[in-house]
N, C-alpha and C positions, 0 to 999 in steps of 0.2 A: 383663704378663698371664703367668698360670700357664697350661701347656699341657700336657696328657696327651700320654704317649709311645706309645700304643696304635697301632697300624699301620692306616692310615685305607686304605678300598676304594676311594674315588674321591675325584678333586679337583673342588673345590666353584668355581663363579664365582657371584657375587652380582649380580644386575641391580637397582640401585635401592638408593638408599644411606638411606631412611627408616628409622622408628621400629623398623618390623617386621623390616626387613634387620638392623639394630644387634642386635636381640635375638636372631634366628636365627644370625647369625656369632659372639655371643658364647657361646651355647648349643654351637655346632658345635666353637670352639675349646677350649672347656672341657672335652669330653669325646671329644677326641682325634681329631675331624675334621679333614681337611685342605682349607683355604679357600685357592685360589692368587691370586684376582683379582677385582677389583669392577670393575663398570661404571657410568657416570652419564652425564647429558646433558651434564655440563661436567666439565673436567679437575680445578677446584677441589674440587668435590664429591668426585668420586672419589679425589684425592691425600689429602683430609681422613680419608675413612674408610679407607684404606689404611693411613694413618699410624697410624691410631686403633686398629686390629687387625695392625699389623705384616704386612701383606699382599705379598707379592712384585710385583704388579702392579696398576696402577692405569689404568683406561680411559676418555678422553673421549666414549666413544660406546659403545651397547650392540653396534653392529656389529662394533667393534673387541674387545670382550670376546667375542662367541660366537665370533668366528676365533680366538681366543688358543687354541694347542694344547696348552697347559697345562690347561685346563678341559674336564672329563669331563662336568658335570653344572651346568645352570643354574640357580639359585633366581629366580624372577620376583616380584620384593616392589614394583612399580610399582601405582598407582593402578587401580581395578576396569577402566575402559575400554581399558586399554593391556595388561591380561593375555593378551589373545588375540593380538593383533601381536606383542607380546614373545616369547610361549611360541612361534608360529611361527617368528618368526625364529631362535631357538635351534635347534628343529628343522631348518631350511632349514640350519644351519650343521653338522648333523650331532650334538648336544648332546641328550642326555636332559634332562627338565623337571621341576622341582618348582614348581608354579604356587600362589600364595598364593588363599586363598579370598577372594570366591567365584571360582571356577575361571573363568568368563566372565560377562557380562553377561545370555547367555541361552542356552537350548537348541541353537540352530542354531549358534552360536559355538563350544560345547563339544562339539558332535556333530563339527563340521568338524576341530577341534583334534585330537580322539580319532582319527579316520580317518587324519588325515596321520602323525600319530605312527605310528601300526600300519603305516601304507604304508610307513616307512623302518625300521622295525624298532627305535623306539627307546620308552623310557618317558616317558609324561606323566602324572604323578600329583600330585593335587588334594592341596594342603597344609592340608589339615583336621587340623591336629597334634593335637588332643583324641581323634582315633580311637587314637591310639598310646599315649597316656598310661597308667602302669602301673594306674592306679584303674579304668580302663575295660577293660583287658584282665582284670583282675580281675572286673569287673561281667558281662562275657561267659563267664566260666568260671561264674559265681555261676549265671547263666541258663540255661547248656548242662546244668548238674547237676540242674536241675529244684529246687533250695533252695527257690525263692520261688514252685513250682508252675507252673501256666500264665500267661502275661504277660496282662494286660488293658489295662493304661492306662499312660501315664507323661505327667509334665507337667514344662517346663523354661522358665526363663525367662534373658533374657540383656538387661539392662538397666544403662545407664549415663546419666550427666547430661554429655553431650558439649559441646563449642561450639555456641553458636546463630548465629552469623555466616553469613548467606546465601550467602557465597562459600567456607567452610570446605566441603571435600570430603564431609562426612557430609552437607550441606543441597544439595547443586548435582547436578542432574540429568545435566550434562554430564562430571559426574564420578563418575556411578554412585551418587550419594547415595541415603541412606535408610535407615531401621533396617534394613530385610528383608535386603539383600545385605551389611552389615557386620555387623549382630549377628544377626539370625533364622537367619542360614544355620547357626549353630552347634546350636541344639534342633532345627529341620528335619533336619540331618542325622542328629541324634542319634536323631531318629524312625525314620528310614530305617534306621538300624542296627539298632533292634530289630524294627521292624514291615515293612518292606519297603515297596512301594508303595502307597499310600491309593486307595481307590476312592471316597472323597468329600474334596474340601478345601473348607473354609468360612474366610472371612477377612474380617476387618475392620479398620479403620485409620482413624488420624487422619494428615492430610496437612498438611505446612507451606505458606507461601505460594510456596515454591520450588517445588512441585510434589513434594518428596521425603516420604517417608513418615515420621512421627515417632514413632509407636508402631502396632504390628500383633499381632492375634491370630489366631491360626489355632485349626482343629480339624480333625483328621484321622479318618475312620474307616476300618478296614481289613476284608477279606473276613472274615476269622474273628469280627468283630464289637471287636474291640480300637478303642480311642480315646486319641489322643493330644491334647494342648493346650500350645500354646507361647506367649509373650508376649515380644515385643522391643520395647525403647523408646530413643531417643537423648536423651530430655527428664528423665528420672527415674532413679534410683538404688533398685534393688531389692535382694533378697537374693540372687539368681542360685545358686539350689538345683534340682535336679531331683530328681525322685520316680519309681521305678518299682514300680508295684502287681502282684501276682500273686495267684493263688488262696490261696497259702500262705503269704504275707507280703510284703514290699516291700524294698526298696532305697532309701535316702535318699543321695544324694551333697551333701558338704559345700559350703559356698561357698569358692571360687567353681567351680562344677561343672565348667567346659569348660578349667580350668587344673589343673596337678598339684595335686589335693588327695586327700580320703580319702571313704570311704564307710562306711555301715553297715547292715547287714542284720536284719531284725527277721521272726519266725516270726508264724503266724497269732494267736497269744496276746499278740503284741505285746513279746516277749523280745528283747532285743537278743543275737543270737547271732554276729556277727562286727562286729569293726571293725577297716578296714584304712585305712592311710595310707601307702603306700609312699615310701620316700625318692628325691628326685629332685635331681640336680644341676641348679643352673640354675633358667631358668624350665621346661623340660621340651621344648623344641622340637627336641632331637636327635633324638626316636625316631622323627619322621618321617623325618630325614634316614637314619637307620640304618635304615629299612625302603626307602627308595630304595636305596640301596647294596647291599643285601642283594638287591634283585630284579635290579640290573644284573649282580651277579656272578655270579647263577644265570641269567643268561641270560633273566629274565623281563620282560613289560612291562606284568604286570597284578598289582594287589595282592590278596589273598583279604579284605582289612579293607576296602578301597575301590576296587572295580574300577573301571575307566573308566567303563563303561556306568551305573554307578551315579551316578558323578558327573554324568553327562548327564542322566540322570532325575530328579536332585536339583534341576538347574537347570530342567527341564521344571517341577517342582513349584512352584520359586520364580517361573517365568514365570506359573503359572497364579496363585498368590496375588497378582500384580502386576496382571493382568487384572481381578481381583475387584475389588481397591482402586484401580485405575485410577491406577496409576504406569508411565510410557512414559518410556525414556529417547531422547533424540535419535538419529535416524536407524532407528528401530524403527518 
């Protein structure tokens, strides 16, 4: 593997060895970040992961990983129900934490996690990697400049044809299954990024025999009259595009909008005035890592792009949607 020689700001430990952990680690090493250790529930899995990425340390338990003195910052990449206990484990060991989305299963867990991190003076950041991708940074600049006027609406979909096996984590309630938490969290978070808290939430869904949601449509209305619509599904493959409408134009984000991609800006006469597609190394998961490292180096525990309390509020929105569509997880 080719590694950059850029000086890293923090030493990463990877908690979990699944697909998202592999993608994250690959992007970090490609762009000069330092990954020193991995932890898994089994020694074999940890050793395979460490060998794949040439990591110095492989731990046969999460407890051993978070106790590793060569780790400053832990990336939690386990299934949804384990985000909360795994992140708490890392915080209790004095480590900063980047937690895969959804941040937790619900608002109560999210609030406790954020408060616990604050009490220890540690960073806990939701790994909503889309927020830090270059095309999203450009979108916020365009909006702030007033290029498309006052924002009035947005729409976004996140749809994939995923395994139908009832035991698959996407379909099993005991694993936090459902389209909303796995896929819908992206457009819901995007709506929050643009408009903040909604004052009206409406949701409809189709639910599988397992009790997990297969498809979810939402509509949010805001105090200023703006409207956001989202659609997420695990049973169909759609265009995966997003559109932001303003009084003087619009922004269209190319497919797949929540990954590293491009955008087009049109004025009110439907004339294309900008087409931006920033170059990105790898998949683009390194930008969230860079944000976490920057905050730690500055002695900060809250990102301006995604503050901890906004993450908690987004979980509350997801809770409200689940209440309307009748999806509850074991123990709730």
